[in-house]
Each structure stands twice: as C-alpha cells, then as structure tokens.
C-alpha angles and dihedrals in degrees: 000000000000103000142002134210130185118213105239093199098045115048114220095023114122131177123205129191119214139206096254102336101087123227130342125199129203122194096183105057094276102312095114133019141194136183118260105180148287090097114192091020122123100226112202102167139029134181128180118205125250091200107039118051115232093009114136131168125205129194123200147193112280094040107274131138128217133186133206123193096182105055094276100311090120133013134204124196115235094224094185084075089069089061100055111133120261095011086146088073090061109105130147125204090188101098140352126297088047098221121132118253141193107268103172140015121196123193124198113245090214110030116047092198096059113090127166122194131193122209125205104236109001126042154332109243134181141207123194095184102061096271102312093115132015138203126228120251112320109241113242094024118107116263090206095063119188103164137005131180141169118223110266093247110004110080094195096063123079128163134200138192120199151148102252133074114350094353091242137059138178138195125200097189104059094277099307091121133007142201133200110220108200108163112120094016115116092178128052110189104101133192124157127035132184137164137215112259096225097039118040090187089064110079140155136217138184116224142179133180099248141350091257090058096040093053100041115112100238110001105061092134085202134159142198113231134195132208121197120190094331094305115141115287119268122214106226122231116153096131101332115127110264111252106015101235090187117061118245098228093169131054122176137177128196114242090208098046117054113207094029118117131168129202124201114203127204090247091061097258117136118203125194137201128190098185105059091278098305090122133015142198132191114241115235100255141061125223092196094233137008114188107154122015151344121216128196123219126198 
C-alpha cells in the first residue's frame, strides 16, 4: 500500500494505491478488497471527487496521471500531463529508480475542473479545465511536495507541506498563486497539512529541521504547528511529547467536528485534540507505524 483515499460521496468506499499492483477498492470500509485497474503501475497518490460521483484520480511513478469516471472500473490517462513545461527538471532522490512521481492530488470541493498536483521532487502544477491543459510550476509553491489538500468546503484555500523553502505554502485563490508563511517556524522541512473545517484560515503543519531528522526512527525532533488568520505560526505543545521524536506523517481534521485534529506518528501512535490543538491526548491504540496518511470514515 502506498496511499489511501476515502470516497466522500460513497460511505464505505476506499481506494488504495499499491507498489506495482495498481489500484484496489473496498466497498465495506476496508474489510475486503479487489483490484480495479492500472495493473503493474506504482500508484503513489489518489483523490476521490467531492463534486462528481465515481470520479477518482490516480498519480503514479513515473509521474503520470490517470482518471476514472466509474469508481475505478476503467481508467484513462490524462496525456496532457506528459506535456507540462520543464518536466525534465523533475527528479526524486527519495527512492530508486530516481524518477519523480505524483505525491499528491488535490481536487477543488467547489469546481470539478480545478485540479492541483504535487510532484516529488519537481513542481506543483494546476489545471483549470479538468486536466486538458496544465500550467508549469506555480511560483511560491514548494517544488518538493509532500502533501497537498484543499479545504473541505472552501474552494479558494489549498495548503501544502514540503521539503523546500519554508516547509509550508498556502494559496487563497485555488492554487493560482502561493505564499510561504515562515514567521514563527523554527523548522522548515514540512510534511503533513490539514485545515479546520469551519475556519479555513486555521491550519496545521508537521515540521522537522531536515530530512535526516524527520525520517530517523527515534530522533525526528519534530513539531506540529498552527497558523491562525495569517498570524505567526505557533508550535503546539499541550500534552504532546517535547520534542516529537517520531515524525507526524499524517494530520487529519474531521469535516463534521470543527476544532478536532488528529496526528499520526511514525511509531503508530495517534494523538487527538478537540480544541484546535491547544491540548492533546494519545488514543488508546497503536497502529505500529504511520508513514503516509490517515483517513476518516463515517
């Protein structure tokens, strides 16, 4: 398994991307799975639409983009993605072979034609016509994209965590332009991002000082930071271990519960806050290892 996506329009349906076996689908909340296509592909990123039932996007290594309109039963490559300017700059040192790959796909919650895709390592690119044409790298976004997400209801707000620049970036016009707010951050290697469902100006990021620290087994020296309305970032404590020696690779907010935020750590712990990150408690289970994402099912 390389990535997961829950279908927001079809409770219980989950998609999983695999290391060479394409896409799997579960119709029962993850209890059972079946293959639904892209056999042989390394699928690094998935996104299910909030505006178009059955619409799913899959990003692969090497960096290609595929679309399904029928819940994964059939797939079509978006070939215009191959013609993005400056693709020859894309190169990832993260794993052999060293070709770049699609790390994140963000779909607008209000405009089905707006798609933003993050490449590790290379670019953040955007389409405003459903994938028929694509921009080059969006200036101000992070080229080493680790995570990318639209706000759950506000189609203007999109957030990124990455390994270049400030470690975080944000767009308030659906990915057209980006800024990198740094004030208050003492670490600039970003990974996960999430935003409060009721307040798009309240968002969270996990950060470390370097890739070496972030990906170490017990010495990440990481932090979870919060930004409110453009004010300087605050490093959150409130019961969290200080420092976080296990990287928070996953941050998750609940669309039905403003103020709630979850953090999944590389050692499998899940921490929960009900007050926008002011205080935290560890949930009474361990998932052994969380290295990519958490999803929430109804």
